[in-house]
MMTF fields as JSON, N, C-alpha, C and O atoms, coordinates in Angstrom:
{
  "mmtfVersion": "1.0.0",
  "mmtfProducer": "UNKNOWN",
  "numBonds": 307,
  "numAtoms": 308,
  "numGroups": 77,
  "numChains": 1,
  "numModels": 1,
  "chainsPerModel": [1],
  "groupsPerChain": [77],
  "chainIdList": ["A"],
  "bondAtomList": [4, 2, 8, 6, 12, 10, 16, 14, 20, 18, 24, 22, 28, 26, 32, 30, 36, 34, 40, 38, 44, 42, 48, 46, 52, 50, 56, 54, 60, 58, 64, 62, 68, 66, 72, 70, 76, 74, 80, 78, 84, 82, 88, 86, 92, 90, 96, 94, 100, 98, 104, 102, 108, 106, 112, 110, 116, 114, 120, 118, 124, 122, 128, 126, 132, 130, 136, 134, 140, 138, 144, 142, 148, 146, 152, 150, 156, 154, 160, 158, 164, 162, 168, 166, 172, 170, 176, 174, 180, 178, 184, 182, 188, 186, 192, 190, 196, 194, 200, 198, 204, 202, 208, 206, 212, 210, 216, 214, 220, 218, 224, 222, 228, 226, 232, 230, 236, 234, 240, 238, 244, 242, 248, 246, 252, 250, 256, 254, 260, 258, 264, 262, 268, 266, 272, 270, 276, 274, 280, 278, 284, 282, 288, 286, 292, 290, 296, 294, 300, 298, 304, 302],
  "bondOrderList": [1, 1, 1, 1, 1, 1, 1, 1, 1, 1, 1, 1, 1, 1, 1, 1, 1, 1, 1, 1, 1, 1, 1, 1, 1, 1, 1, 1, 1, 1, 1, 1, 1, 1, 1, 1, 1, 1, 1, 1, 1, 1, 1, 1, 1, 1, 1, 1, 1, 1, 1, 1, 1, 1, 1, 1, 1, 1, 1, 1, 1, 1, 1, 1, 1, 1, 1, 1, 1, 1, 1, 1, 1, 1, 1, 1],
  "groupList": [{"groupName": "UNK", "atomNameList": ["N", "CA", "C", "O"], "elementList": ["N", "C", "C", "O"], "formalChargeList": [0, 0, 0, 0], "bondAtomList": [1, 0, 2, 1, 3, 2], "bondOrderList": [1, 1, 2], "singleLetterCode": "X", "chemCompType": "L-PEPTIDE LINKING"}],
  "groupTypeList": [0, 0, 0, 0, 0, 0, 0, 0, 0, 0, 0, 0, 0, 0, 0, 0, 0, 0, 0, 0, 0, 0, 0, 0, 0, 0, 0, 0, 0, 0, 0, 0, 0, 0, 0, 0, 0, 0, 0, 0, 0, 0, 0, 0, 0, 0, 0, 0, 0, 0, 0, 0, 0, 0, 0, 0, 0, 0, 0, 0, 0, 0, 0, 0, 0, 0, 0, 0, 0, 0, 0, 0, 0, 0, 0, 0, 0],
  "groupIdList": [1, 2, 3, 4, 5, 6, 7, 8, 9, 10, 11, 12, 13, 14, 15, 16, 17, 18, 19, 20, 21, 22, 23, 24, 25, 26, 27, 28, 29, 30, 31, 32, 33, 34, 35, 36, 37, 38, 39, 40, 41, 42, 43, 44, 45, 46, 47, 48, 49, 50, 51, 52, 53, 54, 55, 56, 57, 58, 59, 60, 61, 62, 63, 64, 65, 66, 67, 68, 69, 70, 71, 72, 73, 74, 75, 76, 77],
  "secStructList": [7, 7, 7, 7, 7, 7, 7, 7, 7, 7, 7, 7, 2, 2, 2, 2, 2, 2, 2, 2, 2, 2, 2, 2, 2, 2, 2, 2, 2, 2, 7, 2, 2, 2, 2, 2, 2, 2, 2, 2, 2, 2, 2, 2, 2, 2, 2, 2, 6, 6, 6, 1, 4, 4, 4, 1, 7, 5, 7, 6, 6, 1, 7, 7, 6, 6, 7, 7, 7, 5, 7, 7, 7, 7, 7, 7, 7],
  "xCoordList": [-18.56, -17.455, -17.98, -18.962, -17.33, -17.776, -17.306, -16.154, -18.21, -17.882, -17.053, -17.369, -15.993, -15.118, -15.845, -16.472, -15.754, -16.401, -15.591, -14.382, -16.247, -15.582, -15.92, -17.087, -14.886, -15.068, -15.177, -14.59, -15.915, -16.014, -14.667, -13.876, -14.432, -13.208, -13.41, -14.43, -12.425, -12.456, -11.396, -10.282, -11.745, -10.782, -10.45, -11.28, -9.239, -8.783, -9.134, -9.48, -9.036, -9.233, -8.166, -8.424, -6.971, -5.877, -6.21, -5.957, -6.781, -7.196, -8.187, -8.06, -9.169, -10.189, -9.578, -9.975, -8.616, -7.941, -7.109, -7.085, -6.431, -5.658, -6.568, -6.233, -7.707, -8.657, -9.156, -9.349, -9.359, -9.767, -8.665, -8.957, -7.405, -6.284, -6.219, -5.944, -6.47, -6.486, -7.583, -7.374, -8.75, -9.86, -9.502, -9.717, -8.954, -8.591, -7.546, -7.636, -6.549, -5.526, -6.156, -5.875, -7.001, -7.668, -8.54, -8.602, -9.208, -10.082, -9.292, -9.661, -8.208, -7.39, -6.659, -6.552, -6.161, -5.317, -6.11, -5.765, -7.185, -7.887, -9.363, -9.976, -9.94, -11.344, -12.223, -11.78, -13.472, -14.42, -14.68, -14.668, -14.912, -15.231, -14.1, -14.349, -12.857, -11.734, -11.513, -11.186, -11.689, -11.553, -12.574, -12.242, -13.803, -14.842, -14.513, -14.761, -13.958, -13.576, -12.5, -12.591, -11.479, -10.428, -11.022, -10.715, -11.869, -12.469, -13.304, -13.236, -14.074, -14.899, -14.048, -14.382, -12.945, -12.059, -11.475, -11.384, -11.084, -10.505, -11.554, -11.263, -12.768, -13.825, -14.177, -14.49, -14.13, -14.387, -13.353, -13.693, -12.086, -11.049, -11.317, -11.142, -11.734, -12.017, -13.178, -13.124, -14.216, -15.39, -15.08, -15.713, -14.124, -13.777, -12.668, -12.315, -12.128, -11.02, -11.334, -10.468, -12.508, -12.756, -12.632, -12.257, -12.94, -12.853, -11.474, -11.113, -10.71, -9.403, -8.281, -7.236, -8.502, -7.612, -6.147, -5.268, -5.882, -4.505, -3.838, -2.656, -4.558, -3.946, -3.118, -2.288, -3.348, -2.663, -1.606, -1.848, -0.432, 0.631, 0.308, -0.442, 0.903, 0.736, 1.424, 2.473, 0.821, 1.408, 2.628, 2.498, 3.793, 5.019, 5.179, 5.98, 4.429, 4.512, 3.593, 3.727, 2.665, 1.729, 1.685, 0.63, 2.787, 2.778, 1.951, 2.012, 1.194, 0.411, 0.505, 0.854, 0.195, 0.202, -0.841, -0.623, -1.961, -3.037, -2.825, -3.554, -1.84, -1.551, -2.782, -3.072, -3.49, -4.762, -4.655, -5.594, -3.544, -3.409, -2.772, -1.726, -3.414, -2.973, -2.792, -3.456, -1.883, -1.713, -2.585, -2.562, -3.334, -4.053, -3.231, -2.999, -2.801, -1.961, -2.865, -3.559, -2.845, -3.692, -2.859, -2.111, -2.978, -2.289, -3.242, -4.072, -3.098, -3.913, -2.996, -1.922, -3.445, -2.648, -3.545, -3.092],
  "yCoordList": [-1.171, -1.684, -2.737, -2.506, -3.876, -4.97, -4.75, -4.394, -4.966, -4.776, -5.958, -7.113, -5.659, -6.703, -7.482, -6.897, -8.795, -9.645, -9.613, -9.848, -9.326, -9.267, -10.527, -10.858, -11.206, -12.408, -12.03, -11.037, -12.807, -12.503, -12.743, -13.587, -11.999, -12.169, -13.343, -13.452, -14.208, -15.347, -15.117, -14.689, -15.401, -15.266, -16.652, -17.561, -16.794, -18.09, -18.26, -17.303, -19.478, -19.759, -19.058, -18.584, -18.997, -18.302, -16.83, -16.257, -16.215, -14.82, -14.641, -13.717, -15.524, -15.399, -15.546, -14.848, -16.452, -16.603, -15.358, -14.898, -14.821, -13.59, -12.422, -11.62, -12.331, -11.263, -11.384, -10.384, -12.608, -12.837, -12.36, -11.765, -12.619, -12.144, -10.624, -10.036, -9.983, -8.519, -7.99, -7.035, -8.618, -8.193, -8.356, -7.446, -9.521, -9.781, -8.79, -8.299, -8.499, -7.525, -6.148, -5.471, -5.741, -4.446, -4.37, -3.336, -5.467, -5.512, -5.338, -4.538, -6.083, -6.033, -4.699, -4.138, -4.197, -3.007, -1.701, -0.755, -1.654, -0.386, -0.397, 0.666, -1.562, -1.644, -2.124, -2.228, -2.412, -3.009, -2.131, -2.626, -0.849, 0.027, 0.054, -0.006, 0.145, 0.209, -1.137, -1.18, -2.227, -3.564, -3.755, -4.282, -3.331, -3.423, -2.511, -2.866, -1.345, -0.408, -1.026, -0.949, -1.641, -2.306, -3.388, -3.466, -4.218, -5.314, -4.772, -5.305, -3.738, -3.148, -2.528, -2.648, -1.863, -1.276, -2.363, -2.19, -3.474, -4.571, -5.162, -5.418, -5.383, -5.93, -4.935, -5.348, -3.641, -2.637, -2.735, -2.636, -2.931, -3.118, -4.361, -4.344, -5.417, -6.674, -6.469, -6.938, -5.775, -5.568, -4.695, -4.846, -3.792, -2.929, -3.531, -2.959, -4.651, -5.257, -5.517, -5.252, -6.014, -6.238, -4.964, -5.036, -3.82, -2.555, -1.911, -1.097, -2.266, -1.656, -2.683, -2.504, -3.729, -4.884, -4.515, -5.005, -3.68, -3.361, -2.351, -2.053, -1.827, -0.923, -1.677, -1.087, -2.986, -3.799, -4.664, -5.187, -4.823, -5.592, -7.082, -7.624, -7.719, -9.162, -9.871, -9.438, -10.951, -11.761, -12.486, -13.327, -12.168, -12.76, -14.229, -14.94, -14.686, -16.08, -16.991, -18.213, -16.41, -17.178, -16.61, -16.149, -16.628, -16.049, -16.883, -18.112, -16.214, -16.881, -16.055, -14.876, -16.672, -15.94, -14.825, -13.747, -15.101, -14.105, -13.028, -12.037, -13.215, -12.271, -12.034, -10.905, -13.1, -12.984, -12.85, -12.375, -13.252, -13.173, -11.84, -11.473, -11.119, -9.776, -9.647, -10.325, -8.768, -8.387, -7.165, -6.206, -7.202, -6.001, -5.349, -5.928, -4.151, -3.429, -2.499, -1.655, -2.663, -1.874, -1.431, -2.226, -0.191, 0.266, 1.132, 1.859, 1.035, 1.887, 2.889, 2.555, 4.126, 5.193, 6.01, 6.973],
  "zCoordList": [-67.679, -66.91, -65.942, -65.237, -65.913, -65.067, -63.628, -63.379, -62.708, -61.312, -60.813, -61.098, -60.069, -59.54, -58.448, -57.564, -58.52, -57.526, -56.237, -56.25, -55.148, -53.849, -53.063, -52.852, -52.645, -51.844, -50.375, -49.945, -49.608, -48.179, -47.49, -47.912, -46.446, -45.668, -44.724, -44.043, -44.7, -43.781, -42.719, -43.021, -41.493, -40.402, -39.874, -39.904, -39.397, -38.896, -37.424, -36.732, -36.976, -35.546, -34.727, -33.62, -35.278, -34.593, -34.41, -33.35, -35.449, -35.339, -34.199, -33.395, -34.133, -33.089, -31.696, -30.763, -31.561, -30.273, -29.95, -28.808, -30.96, -30.75, -30.38, -29.51, -31.037, -30.73, -29.295, -28.604, -28.864, -27.475, -26.522, -25.485, -26.874, -26.055, -26.024, -24.978, -27.162, -27.213, -26.297, -25.548, -26.363, -25.519, -24.044, -23.243, -23.688, -22.289, -21.786, -20.66, -22.631, -22.251, -22.049, -21.06, -22.981, -22.859, -21.618, -20.953, -21.311, -20.138, -18.855, -17.996, -18.723, -17.511, -17.394, -16.303, -18.512, -18.488, -18.499, -17.792, -19.312, -19.518, -19.137, -19.042, -18.919, -18.55, -19.701, -20.844, -19.37, -20.307, -21.536, -22.663, -21.326, -22.467, -23.489, -24.693, -23.016, -23.939, -24.627, -25.813, -23.897, -24.487, -25.607, -26.669, -25.375, -26.406, -27.587, -28.739, -27.3, -28.359, -29.252, -30.477, -28.641, -29.421, -30.309, -31.499, -29.727, -30.482, -31.648, -32.756, -31.41, -32.465, -33.575, -34.754, -33.2, -34.212, -35.117, -36.332, -34.515, -35.297, -36.229, -37.397, -35.734, -36.608, -37.72, -38.836, -37.429, -38.473, -39.593, -40.772, -39.215, -40.232, -41.074, -42.293, -40.43, -41.147, -42.121, -43.257, -41.684, -42.534, -43.746, -44.791, -43.624, -44.754, -45.62, -46.652, -45.22, -45.957, -47.429, -48.264, -47.803, -49.232, -50.079, -51.249, -49.506, -50.242, -50.153, -51.003, -49.142, -48.908, -48.954, -48.33, -49.678, -49.734, -49.966, -49.256, -50.926, -51.296, -50.37, -50.54, -49.413, -48.445, -47.413, -46.721, -47.314, -46.338, -47.018, -48.106, -46.392, -47.033, -47.107, -46.295, -48.113, -48.267, -47.102, -46.625, -46.66, -45.601, -46.16, -47.049, -45.65, -46.192, -45.816, -46.423, -44.825, -44.393, -45.205, -45.146, -45.959, -46.774, -48.183, -48.62, -48.901, -50.245, -51.221, -51.206, -52.055, -53.094, -54.363, -54.32, -55.486, -56.76, -56.747, -57.298, -56.117, -56.088, -55.026, -54.994, -54.166, -53.073, -52.205, -51.81, -51.919, -51.224, -49.703, -49.065, -49.12, -47.665, -47.297, -47.83, -46.378, -46.005, -44.503, -43.719, -44.12, -42.728, -42.476, -43.248, -41.421, -41.007, -39.921, -38.859, -40.199, -39.243, -38.458, -39.025, -37.165, -36.28, -35.1, -34.531, -34.733, -33.539, -32.738, -33.284, -31.467, -30.59, -29.941, -29.44, -29.961, -29.359, -28.472, -27.854]
}
């Protein structure tokens, strides 16, 4: 059985700016440790995306035939 080729995950500049906003919000609201925890959880999701690709819904704003763009749903509780 041929192993499926996994492409690296690419993140946009917008994502990086949003991640910075998440960090800043966490820092102001909950403190440094929690802000770092949020950032690490998000990066962990990104790193596992190639293996868990279909667990995340397709981005409805960027439809493609290959369905390559995905939303990562993350919530903190």
